[in-house]
N, C-alpha and C positions, 0 to 999 in steps of 0.2 A: 559393414558400416557399424561403428560403435554406437552404443546407446547414449542418449543425451545425459548430461551430467545430472546425477541424482535419481535417474529413472529406476535403476536397479534397487534402490532403497524403498521404492513405492509399491513393489509387488513381490509375490513369492512368499515362502515360509519366513517366519521371524528369524533374524540373524543377530549375532552379538553386535552391539553398537546401534541397533535399531531403536527408535523411539516407539514406545508402546503407550497407548491410552486405554486405561481401564475404566469401565463404566459400572457403577454399583447399582443395586436394585432401585435406588431412589434417583438414578440418572446423574449422579455426581461423577466427575471425571478426575482421574489421577494419571499423571504422565511421568514416565521414568525411562531410563536407558537400560537396555538389556546387557547384563554382564554375567559371564559364566561364574557359577559358584555363589552368586549373591542371592539375597532373598528380598521380597517386597513385604513390608510390614505395615499393618494398619491396626486400629483398635479392635478390629474384628478378626484378628489373626494374621497369618503370614502364609506365603507360598514361595517356592524356589524359582528363580529366573529360569533355571534349566528346564522347567516344565513347559515354558513357552518357546525356548530356542528349538528351531526346527519344526514347530507347529504352524499350521496355516492361520491366516487372519480369520477373525470370527470365532476363535476358540474361546470356550468358557472355562475358567479356572476357579477352583474353590480354595478358600483359605482354611487354615487349621480350625477356624471358627465356623466352618461350613457356610460361608457367605460366597455367593457366586458373583464373579466379575467377567464381563465381556471384554475380550482383548482385541483391539484393532490398532492399526497405525493411525496417528492423528492426522486429520486433513490439514492442509495449509491454514485455513481459518482457525482451527483449534490450536495449531502450533504457535501462530503469532500472538494469540491471546494469552498463552501460558509461558512464553519465553521470557528470560530475564530482560528487564527494561532499564534503560538510562533515561529515555524520554517517553512520552505517551506514544503508543503505537497508532498507526493508521488502521482504523477498523476495517474488517473484511468487506463490509457493505460499501465503504468508500473506495477501497482498493479495487473492488470489482467494477465500480463505476469508472474509475480512472482507466483501467485496462480496456473497457468497452468504448467510452466516450473520447478517450485520447487515442483510440485505435492503435493499441500497442500490438505489433505484428511480429512473427518470427523473423529474425534478421534485422530488426529495427535498430537504429543508432539512437540511444536515449541518454539524455543528461538529466540527473536528478539532484536537487539541492535541498538539504535538510534530511539527513538519513535517519536521525533519531535512534530507534532501537533496531532498525533493519527490516521492519515489517513490509513496507512498500517495496524496498529493494528486492526482497525475496519474491514477491509477486511479479515484479518487473523482469527479473532474471528468468523466471520460469516461462514468461511470455516471449521474451526475445530469443531465448535459446542459446545454444553454444555458438551459433554463427552471428549472433547480434552483438551489441555493445551497450553496456550500461556504465556510464561514468558518474559516480556519486560524489557529491561535495558535502562535507560536514564541517562546521566551524569548530566544534568541540572535539578534542582528541579522545576524551573519555567516552563520549557517545559513539564515536567511530569505532573504538575498540570493542564495545559491547555489540554494536551492529555487525561487525566482522565475525565475531564469535557466533552470533545467532545465525547468520547466513551460512557460514561454513558448517555449522552443526546440522542445518537442514539438508544441505546438499552432500554432506559427507566429506567435505574438503573445499578448497578454493574453487570458485566458478571461473571458467576460462573467459567469460564475457564481461567480468566485473573488474572495474578499477575504482579505487576509493582514494579520494584526495581530502586531506584535512586543510581547510581554509575556506574563505569566502568565494562564492561562485563568481561574483562580479570582478574580483581581483585575479582569479586564477583560470577562468574559462578560456581554454585554447582550442577546444574541439570545433571542427567545422563540418559542414554537410550533415548536420544533426537532423533527424526526423522528428523527434519529440523532446520536449523539455517539460519536466514536472517540478514545480516549485512548492515545497512544503516549508514555509518560513514566515517570519514575522512581517517582513516588508518586501514582498515580491516585486513591487513597482520599482525598487532600486536596481533590479537586474534586467529591466526590459531592453536597454541598449545592448548589453552583452548577449542576451538571448536572441534578439533580433538578428544580430550579426552571425550567430551560430546556426540558426535554423535555415533549412532549405525552403524555397517557395512552396507553399502548401503545407509546410510543417505545422505541428500543433503545439501550442503552449497551453499547459494545464496547471492551474494554481489551486492549492488547497489552503484555505484560511479559516480561522476560527470565529471571527466576529463580523458583524455587519459593517463596522467602520473599516476594517481591512478589505472587505469585499468591495465596498463603494470606492475606496481609493484605488484599488487595483483595477477595477473596471474603467474608471475615469482616466487613469494613467495610460491604460492600453489604448483607449480612444484617442487620447491626446498624442500618443507616440506616433500614430499614423502609419505604422507598417503592418498592422493586423486588421482583420475584418472585425465586424461587430461581435464582441464577446457574448457568450451565453453563460448564465449562472444558475445554479440550482443546489438543492440539498436533498438527501434521501432519508427516509425513515423506514424502519423494519418493525413489523408487528407480527408476532407468531400467534398461532391459533391453537386452542385446546380442542381436540377431537376425540370423543369417547362416546360411542353409541349415538344417542340422540342429543347429547350435550356437545354442541358445536358452537363455540363462541371465541371471540378474540381474547388473548391472554391479558391480564391486568397490567403487565409491564411490557414495554417496548423499547427498542433502541431508537431514541429520538435524535435530537440534534447532536452531531459530533463535529461538523464543520461544513463549510460551503465549498463547492467546486465551481470552477469556471474554465472555459476553454475559448481559445481564439486561434485563428490560422494566419500564418505568415503570408503576406502578399508578395507578389513579384517585386523586384527592385524597381524603384521609380514610379510605382503605381500608387495613386492616392485612393484611399477607401471611399466607396460610394457614399454620398451624403445620406444620412438616415432620414427617412420620410416620416417616421413616426414622431409626433409631437411629444415632448416630455410632459410629465404631469405638472399641473399648475403649482408653482411654488418650488419645483424640484431644484431650480437654480436661483433661489431667492437671495435676499440680502445676506442671509446667514450662511450661504454656501461658500466654502473656502477651499474646495477641492481643486484638482488640476484643471487648468483652463478656465477658472472662474473669471467671469467678465467677458469671455469670448462668446460669439454668437453661436446659437444652437438651434436646430430646427428639425 
């Protein structure tokens, strides 16, 4: 049985073509690709790539300026934050939530709209594996080109489970029997009809949006569409901690708001979603409300 795509690049001694992440004594990272005969240069001196080729991960190298650097392969979260960008990347904290809360499993058939720089595509491909399917749609050809280069650089070549289409999802979606749909776009509510037709009963729609206005309209549009259960919405924040002896405290900086996530599950054909029993907050659908279904009864 052959190894999954990209697995050979994640273990064993360093090889030519591997990505290497150096960490200096102050914790700063430097990422480069190993090439025979080349040298890595900093203002603290240099060292030859050949010194790392064939060496195990966790090796410490010293520059001509006698500065020590720890050499490891970059983890996927490190890789996506340092790769070339066309659009903003999906942060690892959000990608991790998408993989977990959208229940991305090996062999899953997934559709993604809004590829950006390929960050989330890389996470999704690693989760579905070679036997799964990821069909990504990106409106902009320049973004798609950057994303393809980033994904193939990580896996060491084309991934057998990936298909990339340049164009709007709602105009081009032809996939059927899809398990999961991930929407990272400005107006996900415009795709609900196409997504509903593509998803299997019980399949999950997951949307990633940046603003409260987008979040509200997407949630209300899902409710109005009538083919999904009650959507759940949330955001995540990550706060690191400083731990040194008895000095244990939260760091002064944190990764705060990056976007909102929401999920909803496809109902069986012909089934109406159960009526919500929870009363909306007073004024939630007041005179100034102009979202989907405004004026209709809610309870």
